[in-house]
KOLTOR-58254 format. One line per field, with one value per atom (N, C-alpha, C): residue number from 0; atom name; x, y, z. Coordinates in pm, 1 decimal, padded with zeros to 6 digits. Layout:
<sites>
num = c(NUM/...)
atomo = c(CA/...)
px = c(X/...)
py = c(Y/...)
pz = c(Z/...)
</sites>
This chain:
<sites>
num = c(0/0/0/1/1/1/2/2/2/3/3/3/4/4/4/5/5/5/6/6/6/7/7/7/8/8/8/9/9/9/10/10/10/11/11/11/12/12/12/13/13/13/14/14/14/15/15/15/16/16/16/17/17/17/18/18/18/19/19/19/20/20/20/21/21/21/22/22/22/23/23/23/24/24/24/25/25/25/26/26/26/27/27/27/28/28/28/29/29/29/30/30/30/31/31/31/32/32/32/33/33/33/34/34/34/35/35/35/36/36/36/37/37/37/38/38/38/39/39/39/40/40/40/41/41/41/42/42/42/43/43/43/44/44/44/45/45/45/46/46/46/47/47/47/48/48/48/49/49/49/50/50/50/51/51/51/52/52/52/53/53/53/54/54/54/55/55/55/56/56/56/57/57/57/58/58/58/59/59/59/60/60/60/61/61/61/62/62/62/63/63/63/64/64/64/65/65/65/66/66/66/67/67/67/68/68/68)
atomo = c(N/CA/C/N/CA/C/N/CA/C/N/CA/C/N/CA/C/N/CA/C/N/CA/C/N/CA/C/N/CA/C/N/CA/C/N/CA/C/N/CA/C/N/CA/C/N/CA/C/N/CA/C/N/CA/C/N/CA/C/N/CA/C/N/CA/C/N/CA/C/N/CA/C/N/CA/C/N/CA/C/N/CA/C/N/CA/C/N/CA/C/N/CA/C/N/CA/C/N/CA/C/N/CA/C/N/CA/C/N/CA/C/N/CA/C/N/CA/C/N/CA/C/N/CA/C/N/CA/C/N/CA/C/N/CA/C/N/CA/C/N/CA/C/N/CA/C/N/CA/C/N/CA/C/N/CA/C/N/CA/C/N/CA/C/N/CA/C/N/CA/C/N/CA/C/N/CA/C/N/CA/C/N/CA/C/N/CA/C/N/CA/C/N/CA/C/N/CA/C/N/CA/C/N/CA/C/N/CA/C/N/CA/C/N/CA/C/N/CA/C/N/CA/C/N/CA/C/N/CA/C/N/CA/C/N/CA/C/N/CA/C)
px = c(00086.2/-00003.9/00094.9/00068.0/00117.5/00076.3/00192.4/00132.1/00096.4/00139.3/00070.8/00013.7/-00043.5/-00112.6/-00139.0/-00148.3/-00147.8/-00288.0/-00333.6/-00467.3/-00483.3/-00564.2/-00557.6/-00659.8/-00589.3/-00625.9/-00653.0/-00793.8/-00805.0/-00769.5/-00710.3/-00643.2/-00776.3/-00801.4/-00882.9/-00819.1/-00874.9/-00817.3/-00709.9/-00642.8/-00511.1/-00522.0/-00378.9/-00345.2/-00362.4/-00446.0/-00421.3/-00313.6/-00299.3/-00142.5/-00208.1/-00098.7/-00105.3/-00059.7/-00133.5/-00106.1/-00090.4/-00002.2/00044.9/-00067.2/-00133.3/-00202.9/-00174.3/-00219.5/-00205.9/-00326.0/-00286.1/-00383.3/-00468.9/-00581.8/-00723.1/-00679.3/-00594.5/-00595.7/-00463.1/-00360.2/-00299.2/-00339.3/-00428.1/-00510.7/-00593.0/-00654.0/-00781.1/-00663.7/-00549.2/-00460.9/-00434.5/-00353.0/-00320.8/-00428.1/-00528.6/-00606.9/-00686.3/-00669.4/-00712.2/-00633.1/-00480.5/-00376.2/-00397.9/-00420.3/-00395.3/-00508.8/-00645.1/-00748.8/-00763.9/-00658.0/-00648.0/-00572.1/-00474.0/-00390.2/-00448.2/-00530.4/-00632.4/-00726.2/-00783.8/-00909.8/-00832.3/-00735.2/-00632.6/-00604.1/-00528.3/-00480.3/-00601.0/-00686.6/-00840.8/-00861.9/-00860.1/-00935.3/-00844.1/-00698.6/-00608.3/-00567.7/-00566.5/-00517.4/-00367.6/-00289.7/-00130.4/-00109.6/-00188.1/-00137.1/-00174.6/-00331.6/-00356.0/-00236.7/-00117.8/-00061.7/00100.6/00138.7/00231.4/00254.2/00204.0/00230.2/00340.9/00438.8/00581.4/00581.8/00519.1/00525.4/00463.0/00338.1/00226.7/00274.6/00348.8/00373.0/00277.7/00133.8/00050.3/00060.3/00059.0/00056.1/00179.7/00305.7/00422.5/00424.3/00333.2/00325.8/00214.4/00128.0/00004.7/00059.5/00166.6/00236.7/00342.2/00418.6/00486.9/00402.2/00282.0/00224.9/00173.3/00147.9/00101.7/00212.8/00303.1/00409.1/00509.0/00467.0/00486.3/00402.7/00285.3/00177.5/00217.4/00266.1/00271.0/00367.6/00390.7/00454.7/00594.4)
py = c(-00113.9/-00012.2/00126.0/00209.5/00318.3/00449.3/00511.7/00627.7/00742.0/00787.7/00886.3/00805.5/00911.5/00911.0/01012.6/01022.1/01167.1/01193.8/01298.0/01323.2/01439.8/01465.8/01556.5/01670.5/01772.5/01918.7/01994.2/02057.3/02106.6/02264.1/02331.3/02450.8/02570.2/02654.7/02767.8/02918.5/02840.2/02943.3/02901.8/02773.5/02778.5/02647.3/02566.7/02426.9/02344.4/02234.0/02152.7/02091.9/02012.2/01972.1/01863.7/01778.9/01632.6/01704.9/01649.8/01690.1/01565.1/01550.7/01472.3/01485.9/01382.4/01382.9/01230.2/01244.4/01094.7/00982.8/00889.7/00766.3/00772.1/00724.1/00739.1/00657.6/00558.6/00478.8/00573.7/00630.8/00680.3/00812.1/00882.4/01014.8/00990.8/00872.1/00819.9/00803.6/00770.5/00750.4/00832.3/00928.0/01077.5/01185.2/01155.6/01258.9/01170.1/01042.7/00977.7/01018.0/00998.1/01048.0/01195.5/01295.9/01428.1/01463.6/01392.7/01420.7/01376.1/01259.9/01210.2/01300.9/01362.3/01474.4/01592.3/01637.2/01763.4/01745.1/01611.6/01599.3/01581.8/01541.6/01532.7/01688.7/01747.3/01898.6/01979.5/01937.9/02048.3/02019.3/01907.6/01867.4/01851.6/01872.4/01818.7/01958.7/01934.0/02071.5/02107.4/01986.7/02010.1/02108.6/02045.5/02090.4/02252.3/02289.7/02386.0/02483.5/02450.0/02560.9/02531.4/02410.9/02380.2/02208.7/02208.7/02091.5/01973.8/02098.2/02013.8/01949.5/01918.4/01874.8/01747.9/01752.3/01615.2/01514.3/01379.1/01313.8/01241.7/01221.0/01177.7/01253.4/01380.9/01474.1/01409.8/01389.6/01400.4/01261.2/01161.7/01022.4/01043.2/01106.4/01140.4/01195.3/01312.3/01362.3/01301.8/01171.9/01114.5/01014.6/00980.0/00877.5/00937.7/01070.1/01157.4/01205.3/01239.7/01260.3/01113.0/01015.6/00859.0/00844.0/00915.0/00888.6/00956.4/01070.1/01159.2/01120.8/01141.1/01101.0/01194.5)
pz = c(00005.2/-00005.2/-00006.9/-00086.2/-00092.5/00024.4/00082.4/00161.8/00097.8/-00025.7/-00080.5/-00241.7/-00308.5/-00413.3/-00496.0/-00605.9/-00697.5/-00743.2/-00728.7/-00798.1/-00867.4/-00994.9/-01062.9/-01004.6/-01028.9/-00983.5/-01079.1/-01139.0/-01225.6/-01202.7/-01309.0/-01249.6/-01304.7/-01195.6/-01229.7/-01357.9/-01428.0/-01545.5/-01605.2/-01546.7/-01624.4/-01634.9/-01643.7/-01674.7/-01531.7/-01524.9/-01404.2/-01386.8/-01279.7/-01221.0/-01165.1/-01126.5/-01044.8/-00902.7/-00794.4/-00658.1/-00567.3/-00513.5/-00385.1/-00278.7/-00279.0/-00109.3/-00049.9/00058.6/00138.3/00090.7/00149.9/00094.6/00184.0/00158.2/00257.6/00402.1/00385.2/00528.2/00612.4/00532.7/00579.1/00647.7/00576.0/00638.4/00764.8/00780.4/00855.8/01007.9/00991.5/01069.3/01155.1/01042.2/01088.9/01137.5/01087.9/01159.0/01324.9/01300.8/01420.7/01526.8/01510.7/01601.6/01649.1/01562.0/01588.4/01703.4/01655.7/01708.8/01894.9/01926.6/02017.4/02104.9/02023.0/02121.8/02148.5/02028.9/02066.2/02162.6/02181.7/02293.4/02386.7/02434.2/02543.7/02603.6/02506.2/02529.8/02571.6/02514.2/02566.5/02707.8/02768.8/02886.1/02973.0/02957.6/03026.4/03130.2/03255.8/03368.7/03344.5/03340.4/03328.5/03148.3/03091.7/02919.4/02904.9/02986.9/02985.4/03045.5/03132.1/03188.1/03103.6/03076.9/02995.0/02936.1/02812.0/02746.7/02763.5/02774.5/02755.4/02895.3/03000.5/03133.4/03149.6/03026.4/03059.0/02968.0/03026.5/02986.2/02887.6/02886.9/02813.7/02681.8/02712.4/02565.6/02487.3/02545.9/02472.2/02394.1/02455.4/02403.2/02305.6/02306.3/02205.8/02067.6/02125.9/01991.3/01939.5/02003.2/01926.2/01822.9/01898.8/01801.6/01685.6/01691.7/01554.0/01496.6/01542.6/01462.7/01361.9/01436.4/01386.5/01243.6/01228.1/01135.1/01030.2/01035.9/00926.8/00843.5/00696.3/00587.7/00592.7)
</sites>
């Protein structure tokens, strides 16, 4: 399975082009990991003060970064 694919984008008033985009499975994994990080940060008292001090936030961010191509 490829992590990226190319999709045709029509140009507005000009020539179209191919654009690299994340494949569906990669996109879903990335968005799920990012959403977990954001959901945690919005409800964590430690993250409200300094997210660098929260072990859970660091782990969730690392999981998100591992999913990005």
